[in-house]
Z-matrix of the N, CA and C atoms (Angstrom, degrees):
N
C 1 1.448
C 2 1.525 1 108.26
N 3 1.362 2 113.49 1 131.51
C 4 1.468 3 117.61 2 -177.03
C 5 1.492 4 109.79 3 -96.14
N 6 1.278 5 113.95 4 146.92
C 7 1.468 6 120.27 5 179.03
C 8 1.519 7 108.54 6 -116.80
N 9 1.294 8 116.49 7 139.93
C 10 1.469 9 122.11 8 176.92
C 11 1.504 10 109.74 9 -93.79
N 12 1.334 11 113.04 10 134.76
C 13 1.462 12 117.93 11 179.99
C 14 1.516 13 109.60 12 -77.82
N 15 1.270 14 115.17 13 136.23
C 16 1.450 15 121.07 14 177.31
C 17 1.531 16 108.89 15 -86.87
N 18 1.368 17 116.51 16 120.06
C 19 1.461 18 120.89 17 178.85
C 20 1.518 19 108.38 18 -84.29
N 21 1.311 20 116.14 19 131.28
C 22 1.468 21 118.40 20 178.67
C 23 1.520 22 110.61 21 -59.07
N 24 1.324 23 117.60 22 145.61
C 25 1.483 24 120.45 23 -178.52
C 26 1.510 25 112.76 24 -58.24
N 27 1.326 26 119.08 25 -39.32
C 28 1.462 27 121.16 26 -178.27
C 29 1.518 28 110.55 27 -63.95
N 30 1.368 29 116.60 28 -43.56
C 31 1.455 30 119.94 29 179.78
C 32 1.526 31 110.68 30 -67.85
N 33 1.316 32 118.63 31 -37.48
C 34 1.463 33 121.30 32 178.69
C 35 1.527 34 110.82 33 -64.58
N 36 1.323 35 117.01 34 -40.58
C 37 1.470 36 119.76 35 178.45
C 38 1.513 37 110.91 36 -65.94
N 39 1.348 38 117.43 37 -38.96
C 40 1.463 39 120.64 38 178.68
C 41 1.527 40 110.95 39 -64.26
N 42 1.345 41 116.67 40 -42.26
C 43 1.466 42 120.35 41 179.31
C 44 1.525 43 110.58 42 -65.06
N 45 1.328 44 117.23 43 -36.25
C 46 1.464 45 120.76 44 179.30
C 47 1.525 46 111.16 45 -65.75
N 48 1.337 47 116.96 46 -43.74
C 49 1.470 48 120.39 47 178.29
C 50 1.533 49 111.11 48 -65.98
N 51 1.346 50 117.65 49 -38.60
C 52 1.458 51 120.65 50 178.68
C 53 1.519 52 110.96 51 -64.01
N 54 1.349 53 116.41 52 -38.55
C 55 1.461 54 119.98 53 178.55
C 56 1.524 55 110.78 54 -65.85
N 57 1.325 56 117.16 55 -39.04
C 58 1.465 57 120.71 56 178.91
C 59 1.521 58 111.41 57 -65.52
N 60 1.379 59 115.09 58 -37.68
C 61 1.462 60 118.22 59 178.93
C 62 1.524 61 111.47 60 -68.24
N 63 1.338 62 118.42 61 -36.25
C 64 1.453 63 121.18 62 -178.24
C 65 1.524 64 112.58 63 -75.56
N 66 1.330 65 117.94 64 -20.94
C 67 1.459 66 120.73 65 179.61
C 68 1.523 67 109.22 66 -78.63
N 69 1.349 68 118.78 67 121.48
C 70 1.480 69 119.89 68 -178.44
C 71 1.511 70 111.02 69 -65.16
N 72 1.294 71 114.83 70 134.62
C 73 1.462 72 120.84 71 178.12
C 74 1.512 73 109.27 72 -87.64
N 75 1.306 74 118.31 73 139.18
C 76 1.473 75 120.56 74 -179.60
C 77 1.520 76 110.79 75 -64.22
N 78 1.355 77 115.87 76 139.85
C 79 1.457 78 121.06 77 179.88
C 80 1.516 79 110.15 78 -79.50
N 81 1.309 80 114.05 79 147.01
C 82 1.449 81 120.32 80 176.69
C 83 1.519 82 109.60 81 -101.25
N 84 1.319 83 115.66 82 146.17
C 85 1.457 84 119.57 83 177.27
C 86 1.521 85 111.34 84 80.15
N 87 1.330 86 115.56 85 -149.31
C 88 1.468 87 122.16 86 -174.66
C 89 1.523 88 110.69 87 -75.81
N 90 1.312 89 115.25 88 134.09
C 91 1.463 90 120.64 89 178.18
C 92 1.517 91 108.27 90 -88.24
N 93 1.315 92 117.51 91 117.50
C 94 1.456 93 122.98 92 -176.21
C 95 1.522 94 112.58 93 -83.35
N 96 1.300 95 117.51 94 -0.48
C 97 1.463 96 119.94 95 -179.63
C 98 1.521 97 109.13 96 -75.88
N 99 1.323 98 116.87 97 125.57
C 100 1.460 99 122.82 98 178.34
C 101 1.517 100 108.06 99 -116.17
N 102 1.298 101 115.20 100 124.74
C 103 1.459 102 119.47 101 -178.15
C 104 1.520 103 110.35 102 -78.23
N 105 1.330 104 115.04 103 165.80
C 106 1.461 105 120.30 104 178.89
C 107 1.524 106 111.16 105 -64.09
N 108 1.318 107 117.25 106 -30.72
C 109 1.464 108 120.39 107 178.25
C 110 1.519 109 111.19 108 -63.25
N 111 1.319 110 116.46 109 -41.07
C 112 1.457 111 120.34 110 178.52
C 113 1.527 112 111.04 111 -64.56
N 114 1.320 113 116.85 112 -40.51
C 115 1.462 114 120.03 113 179.54
C 116 1.521 115 111.15 114 -64.60
N 117 1.317 116 117.24 115 -40.15
C 118 1.464 117 120.54 116 177.19
C 119 1.517 118 110.64 117 -63.51
N 120 1.334 119 116.55 118 -40.28
C 121 1.465 120 119.99 119 179.16
C 122 1.520 121 110.99 120 -64.57
N 123 1.329 122 117.32 121 -39.21
C 124 1.465 123 120.56 122 178.12
C 125 1.525 124 110.65 123 -65.91
N 126 1.341 125 116.86 124 -42.05
C 127 1.463 126 120.46 125 179.10
C 128 1.530 127 111.01 126 -61.76
N 129 1.326 128 116.47 127 -42.85
C 130 1.461 129 119.38 128 179.81
C 131 1.529 130 111.01 129 -66.23
N 132 1.335 131 116.47 130 -37.88
C 133 1.472 132 119.44 131 178.30
C 134 1.519 133 110.46 132 -63.62
N 135 1.333 134 116.87 133 -43.19
C 136 1.460 135 120.27 134 179.02
C 137 1.518 136 111.50 135 -63.98
N 138 1.336 137 116.77 136 -42.66
C 139 1.463 138 119.68 137 179.47
C 140 1.523 139 111.69 138 -62.23
N 141 1.320 140 116.40 139 -32.18
C 142 1.465 141 120.27 140 -175.36
C 143 1.520 142 113.03 141 -85.50
N 144 1.339 143 117.20 142 -36.90
C 145 1.451 144 119.44 143 -169.89
C 146 1.524 145 115.12 144 -114.90
N 147 1.337 146 119.48 145 -12.79
C 148 1.461 147 119.63 146 -174.02
C 149 1.526 148 111.63 147 -65.41
N 150 1.336 149 117.83 148 -46.81
C 151 1.464 150 120.38 149 -178.92
C 152 1.538 151 111.43 150 -68.03
N 153 1.350 152 120.30 151 -43.95
C 154 1.467 153 118.22 152 174.50
C 155 1.524 154 113.71 153 -58.54
N 156 1.334 155 117.21 154 -39.19
C 157 1.461 156 119.19 155 177.09
C 158 1.529 157 111.26 156 -65.44
N 159 1.336 158 116.69 157 -37.74
C 160 1.459 159 120.40 158 176.57
C 161 1.523 160 110.49 159 -64.00
N 162 1.327 161 116.52 160 -42.63
C 163 1.465 162 120.55 161 179.27
C 164 1.533 163 111.75 162 -63.44
N 165 1.321 164 116.40 163 -43.57
C 166 1.469 165 119.97 164 -178.62
C 167 1.524 166 110.96 165 -67.51
N 168 1.327 167 117.22 166 -43.92
C 169 1.463 168 119.80 167 -179.87
C 170 1.516 169 111.36 168 -64.66
N 171 1.330 170 117.11 169 -39.44
C 172 1.455 171 120.03 170 177.99
C 173 1.513 172 111.10 171 -67.73
N 174 1.339 173 117.06 172 -38.82
C 175 1.459 174 119.82 173 175.95
C 176 1.516 175 112.06 174 -61.42
N 177 1.337 176 116.89 175 -39.43
C 178 1.461 177 120.04 176 178.72
C 179 1.531 178 111.19 177 -65.33
N 180 1.340 179 116.61 178 -39.16
C 181 1.466 180 120.10 179 179.91
C 182 1.523 181 110.70 180 -65.92
N 183 1.328 182 116.99 181 -47.49
C 184 1.469 183 120.28 182 -178.72
C 185 1.523 184 110.41 183 -65.30
N 186 1.315 185 117.47 184 -40.47
C 187 1.463 186 120.51 185 178.35
C 188 1.529 187 110.49 186 -62.89
N 189 1.337 188 116.22 187 -40.59
C 190 1.465 189 119.21 188 177.76
C 191 1.517 190 112.55 189 -64.58
N 192 1.346 191 116.86 190 -41.57
C 193 1.464 192 120.02 191 175.83
C 194 1.525 193 110.85 192 -59.96
N 195 1.331 194 116.53 193 -39.88
C 196 1.453 195 119.99 194 -179.11
C 197 1.521 196 112.60 195 -66.28
N 198 1.315 197 116.70 196 -42.00
C 199 1.474 198 120.16 197 -179.83
C 200 1.523 199 110.82 198 -62.07
N 201 1.330 200 116.95 199 -39.94
C 202 1.463 201 120.09 200 179.98
C 203 1.525 202 111.66 201 -61.02
N 204 1.306 203 117.29 202 -33.82
C 205 1.471 204 120.52 203 -176.56
C 206 1.526 205 112.82 204 -73.56
N 207 1.310 206 118.35 205 -11.82
C 208 1.467 207 120.54 206 175.47
C 209 1.534 208 111.65 207 -72.67
N 210 1.316 209 116.21 208 -18.55
C 211 1.460 210 120.90 209 -176.49
C 212 1.525 211 108.85 210 -111.31
N 213 1.339 212 118.68 211 112.18
C 214 1.474 213 121.71 212 -177.14
C 215 1.523 214 112.00 213 -57.56
N 216 1.319 215 114.90 214 133.50
C 217 1.462 216 120.94 215 177.41
C 218 1.505 217 114.79 216 82.47
N 219 1.343 218 118.68 217 -5.89
C 220 1.456 219 120.20 218 -178.09
C 221 1.519 220 112.07 219 -87.21
N 222 1.325 221 117.39 220 -32.62
C 223 1.464 222 120.74 221 179.36
C 224 1.523 223 110.00 222 -80.57
N 225 1.333 224 118.74 223 127.15
C 226 1.469 225 120.30 224 179.77
C 227 1.518 226 113.55 225 -67.81
N 228 1.335 227 116.79 226 -16.01
C 229 1.466 228 120.22 227 -177.78
C 230 1.524 229 112.29 228 -100.68
N 231 1.333 230 118.21 229 12.37
C 232 1.461 231 120.06 230 -173.82
C 233 1.526 232 112.05 231 -62.31
N 234 1.319 233 117.69 232 -50.22
C 235 1.469 234 120.26 233 -178.42
C 236 1.521 235 111.43 234 -63.56
N 237 1.321 236 116.72 235 -40.29
C 238 1.456 237 119.84 236 179.72
C 239 1.526 238 110.98 237 -66.65
N 240 1.324 239 117.14 238 -38.74
C 241 1.464 240 120.78 239 179.19
C 242 1.518 241 110.50 240 -64.37
N 243 1.325 242 117.36 241 -44.66
C 244 1.464 243 120.65 242 -179.53
C 245 1.530 244 111.08 243 -65.71
N 246 1.329 245 116.66 244 -40.55
C 247 1.468 246 119.30 245 178.70
C 248 1.523 247 111.25 246 -65.03
N 249 1.321 248 116.46 247 -42.27
C 250 1.459 249 120.10 248 179.50
C 251 1.524 250 111.15 249 -65.15
N 252 1.341 251 116.29 250 -41.69
C 253 1.469 252 120.00 251 178.34
C 254 1.526 253 111.04 252 -62.38
N 255 1.310 254 115.68 253 -38.82
C 256 1.472 255 119.88 254 179.24
C 257 1.529 256 110.75 255 -63.81
N 258 1.324 257 116.62 256 -40.10
C 259 1.466 258 120.04 257 -179.53
C 260 1.522 259 111.07 258 -71.23
N 261 1.322 260 117.64 259 -44.12
C 262 1.461 261 121.17 260 -176.52
C 263 1.529 262 112.35 261 -67.51
N 264 1.326 263 116.72 262 -30.35
C 265 1.477 264 120.01 263 -179.56
C 266 1.523 265 111.84 264 -98.78
N 267 1.340 266 117.09 265 11.17
C 268 1.466 267 122.55 266 179.29
C 269 1.533 268 111.68 267 56.20
N 270 1.331 269 115.47 268 35.84
C 271 1.457 270 120.99 269 176.45
C 272 1.511 271 115.16 270 78.61
N 273 1.331 272 118.53 271 7.38
C 274 1.460 273 120.63 272 -176.98
C 275 1.524 274 112.61 273 -78.27
N 276 1.336 275 117.72 274 -37.71
C 277 1.462 276 119.72 275 -176.40
C 278 1.515 277 112.52 276 -64.07
N 279 1.340 278 120.68 277 -47.84
C 280 1.470 279 118.76 278 177.96
C 281 1.521 280 112.73 279 -62.11
N 282 1.335 281 117.98 280 -26.66
C 283 1.460 282 119.93 281 -179.25
C 284 1.522 283 111.29 282 -77.10
N 285 1.332 284 117.57 283 -29.98
C 286 1.466 285 121.12 284 -177.23
C 287 1.523 286 111.63 285 -99.59
N 288 1.337 287 116.38 286 -42.40
C 289 1.467 288 121.62 287 -176.52
C 290 1.528 289 108.44 288 -115.28
N 291 1.309 290 118.60 289 127.19
C 292 1.474 291 120.00 290 176.89
C 293 1.524 292 110.84 291 -60.72
N 294 1.334 293 115.10 292 155.99
C 295 1.462 294 119.46 293 -178.15
C 296 1.524 295 112.01 294 -58.63
N 297 1.331 296 116.65 295 -39.28
C 298 1.464 297 119.67 296 -179.47
C 299 1.512 298 112.00 297 -62.92
N 300 1.334 299 116.87 298 -41.27
C 301 1.468 300 120.56 299 178.45
C 302 1.523 301 110.72 300 -68.04
N 303 1.320 302 116.86 301 -38.18
C 304 1.465 303 120.08 302 178.63
C 305 1.527 304 110.70 303 -62.00
N 306 1.332 305 117.02 304 -40.43
C 307 1.456 306 120.07 305 178.57
C 308 1.523 307 111.12 306 -66.70
N 309 1.336 308 117.29 307 -37.82
C 310 1.464 309 120.55 308 178.72
C 311 1.526 310 110.11 309 -65.31
N 312 1.322 311 117.04 310 -41.73
C 313 1.468 312 120.26 311 178.38
C 314 1.528 313 110.97 312 -63.19
N 315 1.317 314 116.53 313 -43.81
C 316 1.460 315 119.99 314 178.70
C 317 1.525 316 110.70 315 -64.84
N 318 1.328 317 116.50 316 -40.07
C 319 1.463 318 120.10 317 178.64
C 320 1.520 319 111.02 318 -62.98
N 321 1.331 320 116.57 319 -39.33
C 322 1.463 321 120.35 320 179.48
C 323 1.527 322 110.80 321 -65.23
N 324 1.326 323 116.81 322 -41.67
C 325 1.468 324 120.02 323 178.36
C 326 1.525 325 110.07 324 -62.61
N 327 1.317 326 117.45 325 -45.10
C 328 1.460 327 120.72 326 -178.99
C 329 1.524 328 111.19 327 -64.72
N 330 1.318 329 117.31 328 -42.10
C 331 1.464 330 119.54 329 178.98
C 332 1.532 331 110.73 330 -64.81
N 333 1.337 332 116.88 331 -38.25
C 334 1.461 333 119.68 332 177.05
C 335 1.514 334 112.41 333 -63.47
N 336 1.340 335 116.17 334 -44.06
C 337 1.472 336 119.92 335 177.33
C 338 1.525 337 110.29 336 -62.06
N 339 1.325 338 116.29 337 -44.79
C 340 1.459 339 120.28 338 -179.48
C 341 1.516 340 112.56 339 -60.62
N 342 1.343 341 117.29 340 -42.43
C 343 1.460 342 120.35 341 179.54
C 344 1.525 343 111.52 342 -66.32
N 345 1.330 344 117.55 343 -37.91
C 346 1.467 345 120.35 344 177.33
C 347 1.524 346 111.02 345 -62.68
N 348 1.315 347 116.50 346 -42.74
C 349 1.464 348 119.51 347 179.16
C 350 1.526 349 111.38 348 -69.08
N 351 1.310 350 117.04 349 -36.71
C 352 1.466 351 120.25 350 -179.32
C 353 1.523 352 111.73 351 -68.14
N 354 1.317 353 116.80 352 -42.34
C 355 1.454 354 120.76 353 -176.12
C 356 1.522 355 113.19 354 -88.63
N 357 1.341 356 117.36 355 -18.24
C 358 1.451 357 120.08 356 -177.60
C 359 1.513 358 113.85 357 78.17
N 360 1.322 359 117.71 358 13.02
C 361 1.467 360 122.11 359 -179.50
C 362 1.526 361 109.72 360 -101.53
N 363 1.331 362 115.34 361 140.13
C 364 1.455 363 119.79 362 179.25
C 365 1.510 364 113.85 363 64.63
N 366 1.332 365 116.96 364 34.50
C 367 1.462 366 120.02 365 -175.38
C 368 1.527 367 112.28 366 -67.75
N 369 1.325 368 117.42 367 -34.67
C 370 1.463 369 119.22 368 -177.53
C 371 1.524 370 111.24 369 -63.57
N 372 1.321 371 116.99 370 -35.59
C 373 1.463 372 120.33 371 177.78
C 374 1.523 373 110.62 372 -81.44
N 375 1.322 374 115.67 373 -43.81
C 376 1.464 375 119.17 374 -175.46
C 377 1.517 376 112.39 375 -67.03
N 378 1.347 377 117.76 376 -26.57
C 379 1.460 378 118.86 377 -178.66
C 380 1.521 379 110.50 378 -68.51
N 381 1.352 380 117.22 379 -32.75
C 382 1.462 381 119.70 380 175.49
C 383 1.532 382 110.35 381 -69.88
N 384 1.336 383 116.37 382 -42.17
C 385 1.464 384 119.56 383 177.49
C 386 1.522 385 110.98 384 -63.35
N 387 1.324 386 116.26 385 -38.66
C 388 1.463 387 119.79 386 179.14
C 389 1.519 388 111.23 387 -65.17
N 390 1.332 389 116.30 388 -39.54
C 391 1.466 390 119.86 389 177.86
C 392 1.521 391 110.91 390 -62.17
N 393 1.331 392 116.48 391 -45.57
C 394 1.462 393 120.24 392 177.71
C 395 1.527 394 110.86 393 -63.81
N 396 1.321 395 116.31 394 -37.73
C 397 1.470 396 120.40 395 179.43
C 398 1.524 397 110.68 396 -63.86
N 399 1.323 398 117.01 397 -45.09
C 400 1.468 399 120.09 398 -179.75
C 401 1.520 400 110.72 399 -64.38
N 402 1.346 401 116.71 400 -42.22
C 403 1.465 402 119.56 401 178.15
C 404 1.531 403 110.17 402 -62.05
N 405 1.335 404 115.78 403 -37.99
C 406 1.461 405 119.49 404 178.91
C 407 1.521 406 112.72 405 -64.87
N 408 1.344 407 117.04 406 -42.26
C 409 1.464 408 118.38 407 -178.52
C 410 1.525 409 111.65 408 -75.60
N 411 1.346 410 116.86 409 -16.37
C 412 1.469 411 119.80 410 174.83
C 413 1.524 412 112.60 411 -91.60
N 414 1.330 413 117.30 412 -9.06
C 415 1.463 414 120.66 413 -176.69
C 416 1.524 415 114.05 414 -62.06
N 417 1.355 416 121.50 415 -28.21
C 418 1.472 417 118.39 416 176.32
C 419 1.520 418 114.50 417 -56.48
N 420 1.334 419 117.18 418 -24.75
C 421 1.462 420 119.44 419 177.33
C 422 1.524 421 111.24 420 -61.88
N 423 1.344 422 116.68 421 -28.08
C 424 1.464 423 120.75 422 -178.03
C 425 1.522 424 112.38 423 -101.09
N 426 1.345 425 117.71 424 -38.31
C 427 1.467 426 120.02 425 -173.44
C 428 1.526 427 112.67 426 -94.03
N 429 1.331 428 117.46 427 -22.05
C 430 1.473 429 120.46 428 179.57
C 431 1.529 430 110.65 429 -132.41
N 432 1.333 431 117.86 430 54.56
C 433 1.467 432 118.14 431 -178.37
C 434 1.518 433 113.28 432 -65.88
N 435 1.338 434 117.12 433 -31.25
C 436 1.461 435 118.89 434 179.11
C 437 1.505 436 112.47 435 -64.94
N 438 1.309 437 117.34 436 -31.18
C 439 1.461 438 120.54 437 179.07
C 440 1.523 439 111.97 438 -82.71
N 441 1.306 440 116.20 439 -30.62
C 442 1.458 441 120.06 440 -177.84
C 443 1.524 442 111.77 441 -80.02
N 444 1.349 443 116.61 442 -35.80
C 445 1.470 444 120.80 443 -176.68
C 446 1.522 445 110.26 444 -117.40
N 447 1.301 446 116.55 445 52.32
C 448 1.463 447 120.76 446 -179.76
C 449 1.517 448 112.99 447 -105.67
N 450 1.326 449 117.27 448 17.53
C 451 1.454 450 120.30 449 177.69
C 452 1.514 451 112.07 450 -79.69
N 453 1.316 452 117.69 451 -176.81
C 454 1.476 453 120.55 452 177.62
C 455 1.528 454 110.98 453 -58.15
N 456 1.332 455 116.14 454 130.73
C 457 1.467 456 122.17 455 -178.68
C 458 1.529 457 111.01 456 56.49
N 459 1.326 458 115.92 457 38.02
C 460 1.466 459 123.08 458 178.15
C 461 1.527 460 112.45 459 60.96
N 462 1.305 461 116.24 460 28.57
C 463 1.461 462 119.88 461 175.07
C 464 1.527 463 109.32 462 -73.29
N 465 1.325 464 118.30 463 151.73
C 466 1.463 465 120.02 464 -179.90
C 467 1.519 466 111.80 465 -65.76
N 468 1.305 467 115.91 466 138.16
C 469 1.458 468 121.68 467 176.18
C 470 1.530 469 109.36 468 -74.99
N 471 1.329 470 115.91 469 -178.17
C 472 1.456 471 119.60 470 177.82
C 473 1.533 472 110.52 471 -63.24
N 474 1.335 473 116.14 472 -38.89
C 475 1.463 474 119.43 473 175.37
C 476 1.523 475 110.79 474 -65.92
N 477 1.345 476 116.66 475 -38.91
C 478 1.456 477 120.28 476 178.09
C 479 1.515 478 112.39 477 -63.19
N 480 1.324 479 116.65 478 -40.97
C 481 1.460 480 120.10 479 176.84
C 482 1.525 481 110.81 480 -64.94
N 483 1.321 482 116.20 481 -34.89
C 484 1.457 483 121.63 482 178.03
C 485 1.534 484 109.96 483 -63.28
N 486 1.334 485 116.11 484 -36.71
C 487 1.462 486 120.46 485 -179.81
C 488 1.531 487 110.40 486 -77.97
N 489 1.314 488 117.94 487 -41.89
C 490 1.462 489 120.90 488 -175.78
C 491 1.521 490 112.60 489 -62.61
N 492 1.311 491 117.92 490 -34.06
C 493 1.460 492 118.98 491 -179.37
C 494 1.527 493 111.14 492 -68.17
N 495 1.345 494 116.76 493 -16.34
C 496 1.467 495 119.07 494 178.14
C 497 1.517 496 112.00 495 -72.49
N 498 1.325 497 118.56 496 -8.78
C 499 1.467 498 120.34 497 172.65
C 500 1.529 499 110.42 498 -60.59
N 501 1.330 500 116.19 499 -32.07
C 502 1.465 501 119.74 500 176.64
C 503 1.527 502 110.17 501 -64.98
N 504 1.334 503 116.92 502 -38.61
C 505 1.460 504 120.17 503 178.11
C 506 1.527 505 110.95 504 -64.20
N 507 1.336 506 117.04 505 -37.63
C 508 1.457 507 120.22 506 177.89
C 509 1.529 508 110.50 507 -62.38
N 510 1.330 509 117.06 508 -43.93
C 511 1.463 510 120.17 509 177.80
C 512 1.530 511 110.93 510 -63.20
N 513 1.329 512 116.88 511 -38.57
C 514 1.465 513 120.12 512 178.20
C 515 1.522 514 111.41 513 -64.78
N 516 1.331 515 116.94 514 -38.96
C 517 1.465 516 120.52 515 177.89
C 518 1.523 517 110.32 516 -61.89
N 519 1.321 518 117.16 517 -41.47
C 520 1.464 519 120.57 518 -179.79
C 521 1.529 520 111.05 519 -64.23
N 522 1.324 521 116.64 520 -38.62
C 523 1.468 522 119.73 521 178.62
C 524 1.525 523 110.31 522 -65.82
N 525 1.326 524 117.03 523 -45.51
C 526 1.464 525 120.57 524 179.60
C 527 1.525 526 110.46 525 -64.22
N 528 1.325 527 116.25 526 -37.76
C 529 1.470 528 120.15 527 -178.73
C 530 1.524 529 111.51 528 -63.19
N 531 1.331 530 118.05 529 -34.15
C 532 1.466 531 120.06 530 -179.90
C 533 1.519 532 111.83 531 -64.11
N 534 1.333 533 117.21 532 -31.58
C 535 1.458 534 120.05 533 178.57
C 536 1.515 535 111.65 534 -83.58
N 537 1.318 536 117.65 535 -35.33
C 538 1.463 537 120.89 536 -179.37
C 539 1.513 538 111.13 537 -69.55
N 540 1.342 539 116.86 538 -37.23
C 541 1.461 540 121.39 539 -175.09
C 542 1.520 541 113.18 540 -86.33
N 543 1.313 542 119.49 541 8.18
C 544 1.458 543 120.87 542 178.20
C 545 1.525 544 110.09 543 -67.25
N 546 1.318 545 115.70 544 133.98
C 547 1.456 546 120.54 545 176.63
C 548 1.527 547 109.44 546 -78.89
N 549 1.341 548 118.09 547 159.33
C 550 1.473 549 119.44 548 178.00
C 551 1.522 550 112.97 549 -56.44
N 552 1.346 551 117.29 550 -36.13
C 553 1.462 552 119.87 551 -179.98
C 554 1.519 553 111.34 552 -64.56
N 555 1.328 554 117.22 553 -46.76
C 556 1.465 555 120.36 554 179.69
C 557 1.516 556 110.90 555 -66.28
N 558 1.339 557 117.71 556 -33.19
C 559 1.453 558 120.21 557 178.70
C 560 1.520 559 110.70 558 -67.77
N 561 1.350 560 116.56 559 -42.38
C 562 1.467 561 119.00 560 178.00
C 563 1.524 562 111.04 561 -65.94
N 564 1.337 563 116.63 562 -36.31
C 565 1.463 564 119.65 563 178.49
C 566 1.534 565 110.52 564 -65.07
N 567 1.337 566 116.69 565 -39.41
C 568 1.462 567 120.34 566 178.42
C 569 1.521 568 111.12 567 -66.52
N 570 1.353 569 116.90 568 -40.38
C 571 1.460 570 119.66 569 178.74
C 572 1.516 571 111.35 570 -66.66
N 573 1.357 572 117.84 571 -38.00
C 574 1.452 573 121.21 572 177.62
C 575 1.524 574 110.87 573 -64.09
N 576 1.343 575 116.47 574 -39.05
C 577 1.467 576 119.83 575 177.44
C 578 1.511 577 111.16 576 -64.02
N 579 1.343 578 117.88 577 -39.57
C 580 1.464 579 120.78 578 177.35
C 581 1.513 580 111.45 579 -63.18
N 582 1.347 581 116.64 580 -41.08
C 583 1.471 582 119.18 581 178.76
C 584 1.522 583 111.21 582 -66.07
N 585 1.328 584 116.62 583 -38.43
C 586 1.462 585 118.90 584 177.61
C 587 1.522 586 111.76 585 -64.02
N 588 1.350 587 116.35 586 -39.58
C 589 1.459 588 120.01 587 178.23
C 590 1.525 589 111.04 588 -63.81
N 591 1.337 590 116.46 589 -40.47
C 592 1.454 591 119.68 590 179.14
C 593 1.521 592 110.70 591 -66.06
N 594 1.341 593 117.17 592 -36.72
C 595 1.454 594 120.33 593 179.36
C 596 1.529 595 111.23 594 -67.01
N 597 1.318 596 116.69 595 -39.85
C 598 1.460 597 120.93 596 179.23
C 599 1.510 598 111.25 597 -66.66
N 600 1.347 599 116.22 598 -42.15
C 601 1.466 600 119.16 599 -179.43
C 602 1.514 601 111.34 600 -71.31
């Protein structure tokens, strides 16, 4: 005949509380736990859409800059652009082409680059033009440093800050160029690697 051991009430209550503590309580509100599957999906989304979004946003910015230059006095960089052009061409452009025509030509180039980036057409040609354009808008740092860094204690002026932020555009051009300049072989190799990753996951 078997006998059952009587558990003291104090010990039974302690075991009951310990069991309640070990049982996970359901979370309220948003669950912050992200599974590995979700992280893989986010990585794939970024790989697929991050560069196109960068290209489109940059195209919109360049196109907007170009439109502003069609209207005299509306672009905040108009005087700096004309001064830089005068220095880079050794004063030949203002002597041959009026300032208004020079601004229209520059605006047309910028709008063309912006439309190519927005539509994704002619990227191989436009990426070279964009690179030259970015180098041109950064040239005041080298040819007009006194005007760019003439603030208190040689701090950048408002025009200088306008030029310095274009360093971000240069980095964006380099990122876009890496995707545009991919050869068919490297593109197929990248696609094969993506398929292998999907098969493993």
